[in-house]
N, C-alpha and C positions, 0 to 999 in steps of 0.2 A: 197494762198488758201491751199496748201499742208501742211504748218505749222499749220494752223488752224484745218486741218483735223485730225492731229496727236494728238492734245491736248485731245480730248474726249477719245480715247483709252488709252492714258497715265493716264488720270484721273481715268478711270475705273479700270486699273490695279493697281494704288496706292490704291484705295479704297478697291479692293479685297485683296490686301496684308495686309492692315490695319485690315480688318475684320478677316483675318486668324489669325493675331497677337492677336486681342482681343479675338477670340474664344479660342485660346490656352491659353491665360492669364486666362480667366474665367474657362477654365477646370483645370488649375493649382490651382486657388484659391479654387475650389470645392473640389479637391483632397486633398489639404491640410486641408480644414475644416473637411473633412470626416476622415482624418487621425488623426487630433487632437481630433475628437470625439471618435474614436476608442481607442486611447491611454488613453483618460479619462475614457472610459468604462472599459478598461483592468486594470487601477488602481483602479477603484471602486470594480471590481470583486475580485482583490487580497485583498483589505482591507476587503471585505465581508468574504473571507476564513480566513483572520487572526483574524477577529472577532469571527468566529467559534472556532478558536483555544483558544482564551481567555475564550470563554464560557465553553469550554471543560475543561480547567484548573480549573475553578471553581468547576465543577463536580468532578474532581479528588481530589481536596482539601477536599471535603466533604466525598467522598466514594471511596478512592483509592483502597480498597480490596473487594468492592462489585460489582461483574461483572454485576449484574442486573441493575446498574446505568449507565452503559457505554457500555456493550457488544452488545446490539441491542435495541435501544430506538428510533424508527422511529417517535414517537409523539414528540420527542424533537430534533432530529438531522436530520430530513428530512424537506427540504424546510423551514428552520427556517429564520424568517424575521430579517433582520439587520436594514434596514431603508427604509422608503417610506414617500414621502410628503403627501400622501393621507390618510394613516392610521397607527396605531401602532400595536403592537403584539396582544393586546386584541381584536381588531376589524379587524384583518387580515383575509380577506375573504378565503384565502388558508388554514388557520388554522381551520376555521369553516366548509369548504367544504371537507377538508381531502386531497385535491390534487389541482394542478394547472390546470386541464383539462379545466374547464370553462373559467379560466382567459386567458389561452393561446389561446382560440378560439376567443377572442375579436380581432377586427381589430387594435385597439390601446390599448393594455394592459396598466395600470397604472405603473408608475415607482416604481419599488420595487426591493431591492437588498437582495439576500438570500444566504444561504449556506447549504450544506448537507455533513455530515461526513459519510463516506462509507467504507466498508470492505468486502473482500470475505467470503464466507459462505463455508468452506472447508468440514465440517461434516454434514451440514444441508440438506434440500431438494435441488435436483439439479436445476441448473438455477435459483438460487436466491442468494441475497446478503444481507448483513447487514447494518443498519445504526447505526455504533458504531465504536470502536477501537479494536486493538489487542495487548495484552501484549506481549512484547518480549519473556518473559519467558514461552510463549505457544510454543516456537520453540526450536529446539535443537541448542545449542551454539557450534559453530565450534571450538572456542577457548578453551573449557572446556571439551567436549565430548571425550570419549576414542576412539581409532582406531576402536574398535569393534562396538560401538554405531553408529559411522558415517557410517560404512559399512552397518550396519543393516537397517538404514534408507534410504541411497542413492542408494544402489544396486537395490531395488524394484522400486524406483522412476525413476531411469535411464532406467530401463528395460521397464517401461511404455512408455517411449519415443522411444522405438525401438532401443536403442543404443546396439550395439554388443560389445563395448569396455567399458562397465560399470566398470568392475574391474580395468582396466587401469586408468580410470578418477578418481577413488576413491584413487589409488595408487599415482597418481600425486598430488592430493590434500593433502594426508598425508605427501608427501615428501615436499610440499610447507610450511607446517606449522611446520614440526619437525625442531629441532635445529641442525641436523647433515647434512652432504653432502653425506650420503650414499644413493645409488638409490635402491629403492625397486623394485621388479619384476614389469615391466610395468609402473614404475614411471619415475620421472625426477628431476634432480638436477642442480647445476651450469653448469656442462659441456653441458647441452642442452641449457639453457637459454642464456648464454653468446655467443652462436654461432648464435643467432638470430640477424636480423637487423631491428631495432637497438636491441642490446643485453642488458640484465639486470640480476640481481641476484635473486634467489628465496627468498621469505620473511624469511624462516626459523625462524619464530616466529608467533605471533598472528595476525590475519587479522583485519584491521581496518574497512572494509565495505565489504558487500557481493559482490560488483562489483569488488572487488580485484581478485575474482575467474576468471575473464575474462583474467587474465595474466597467470593463470595455463594452462599448456600444455593440449590441447584437449577440454578445457572449452569454450563454446561460449554462446552467449545470448539465443540461443535455448535450451541450456543445463539448463540455470538458469530459464528461463521463459516458456519453452515449446512452446506449440501453442498459448498461451495467450499473443500475442504481445502487446495488449493495457492494459494488467494487471488489468482486471477487474473481473477475476474469472468466467466469462460467456463465453459460446460458441457462438461467433458471426459467422455470415455467412462466412466472408473470412477466418475463422479459421477452416472451415469445408468443404472446396471445392477443396481439393487436390492441384494441382499445377495451378489452375485457376487464383489465386490471392495470394498475399503475406499474410501469410507465405507460401512459396512454399513446405515446408516440412510436412504440416500437413497431417494426414493419413486418413481424410475423414471417421471416424468411429463413428461420432455422439457423441462423448465424448471428453471433454476437458482434455488435458494433460497439467497441470500447471507448470511443471518442479520442480525444487528443491527449489527455492527461497522462497516460502510461508512457507516452514517448517524449515528454517534455520535462525540464528541470530549470531551476534557477540556482542550484546549489553547486554544481560542480566546478572545481578549480583545484589546482595543484601547484606547489612551489617548484620553480625551475631555477637552477644555478646559472649564472652569468658572470663572466670574468671582469675584473676591474682593472684600472690602470696599475694598481699595486699588486696584482696577480691573485688577489683574493676573491673568493666567490660571493656574490651577493645574491640573496634569494629574491626572485620575482615571482609574482603569482599569475599563472596563465589560466585563463577561463575557458571552459567549453570543450576541452579535448574529449574525443570520443573513444571509450575503451573498446578496442577491437575484440576483446575476449568475451564481451557479454552483450554488447549492443545488439538489439533486434534488427532483423533484415531491413525494415522500413527506414531506420535511422542511418545504417550504413549506406543505403542507397542515396542518401543526401550528398555524401561526400565522395562516392565512387559510382562507377557504372553498375547497373543491376546484376549483370553476369559475374563481375568481379566481387560484389557483395556476397552473392550466393556462394562463390568459391571460398570466401573468408569463413562464412558460417560453417560450411561443410568441413573445411580443414581443421578448424579449431575444436571441433567435437572429437577429434582423434587424437589431440595432443594431451600431454600430461600436464599437471600444475606446474611442474618445474619448467617445462618448455614454454608455457603460456606467459612466464614472467618477462620474457625478453621480447620486445616488439619486433625483433629481427625475423622472427617466424613468419611475419607477413610477407617479407621480401621473397620467400620461397613459392608463395601462393600467387602473386600478382606480377605483372611486368614492371620492369624498372621505371618506365615513364609514368605510369599510374602511381607507383610507390612515391616517386619524387613530388607528385601533386598532392598527396595526402599526408605525407610524413609529419608535417607540422600541425596536423589536426588530430592525430590519432595518439593513443596511450595504451599502456597495459596496467597502469596503476589504478587503484581503487581507494579513494580516501574517504568519500562521503557516501552513506549508504541508506537506502530506504528500508526501514524495518517495520514489519507488521506482525503482531504477537497476539495470540489467544491465550487467556488464563482461564482455567476451568477445573472442575473436580469430577470424579467418577460417581460421586455420591449425591450429586446436586445438578440441577439443570441450568443453574445460574452460571453465567460466564461473562467475561469482560474482553474487549477488543481494542487494541492500542496501536497507534502507529508513531514512529519516531524517524527523524532524519538525524543521523549521528555522523560526525566527522572524527576520524582517528588522526590525532596529532602525536605521533609516536605511540607511546603506550598509553596516552590519555585519549579518552573518548569524550568528545564535546557534544552534548545534545544541541542540535540547532533548531529543531522543531518537534513538537509532540502534540498529538491530538487523541482524544477519546472517540472511537468509532463504534462503540457498543450500540448506539442508536440505530446503526444500519443493520443490526442482527449479527448473529455469529457467522452466517454466510458460508464459510469455508466447510465442505462436507469432510471433515478430518477422520470420520469413522468409516468412509466408503473406501475400502481396500482397492477396488478396482481403479481408483484415480491415482494410486500411489505408484510413482515411477522410480526405479533404481537410479542412482546417480549417473550411471553410464548411459542411460537411455534418454536423457533429457538434453535437448539441443541448447547450445548456448550461443 
């Protein structure tokens, strides 16, 4: 009888264990299926972003020197449809409605993959951003600018960040890029860097990327990007709450300090023709010309007086794309003496571009965020730099209709 009495508990225990094993197996299977779907969506989002890049390249092939075609074009670069099994671009409900608001309010939105091309709006109305791209020639080239030009741009920007050692940071940067090993006042050369753990040598030459500045004495991500930790050019709540959340160094002054990165580049250059003894033109590369059609006010002020730079910014906003192609429009805005001083430093050509694209779907919260530096070599687009920014978050409020500016209202 005792043996028979033991059978039922043993059977129940075995059944319980088998149930636990089966439940664990089902949980594992569901997790694997969910993971596979997430990976599939991530791949689709990446492909949507890359589709946006290819469409942008088509635009640049047609109008590389016309900023009205790519500077801020929300009707083309906002929520652009890549693919949907339910409709094509001509019948896209988002295109007809002007936003995704009604689509996202549905319980089960239709499958649709999209992209948006986004960029900060440094000189436009505050708390806005652009749907477009930024020429690298809009920025000051660290490899080509003079020591005085770098100091003129960086000292005020570093001062905005509340840094008391701005002069030392500039000196360290100049020591990093110069070819000698002589230490400037407040700077640093090999003697400092080789004593670090691990030690390394200063570049003593041209920078390859802006992130290389993180190797320079005293320079940090906070110096490069300021309070704008997610790099969207907008003042988010966590960037204006003091030490309540990261970044703990924001000053809670209701104003975004973007750091120095949006104003700097190492990529800008363009070929120029020079005559030879045989009368044939020979292409030479000129680094660091500043695009007067798109450069922000602070960059223009490096090469011209502040009042002249303001006049240039005001005048270019009223010109057509065709007028902006010829640098001679600047002659009508500034006096001849100032023009003679800056004519060899300015351009209206744009060859290298900073591109940031979001890829996402209406039916999923998963999205991907990428940036590229591309160079247009005739009809060929060459990728110079590429990085996945998804870890910084989606960041850009692409569904906030109040932040959308028409092409004609955004300052260049």
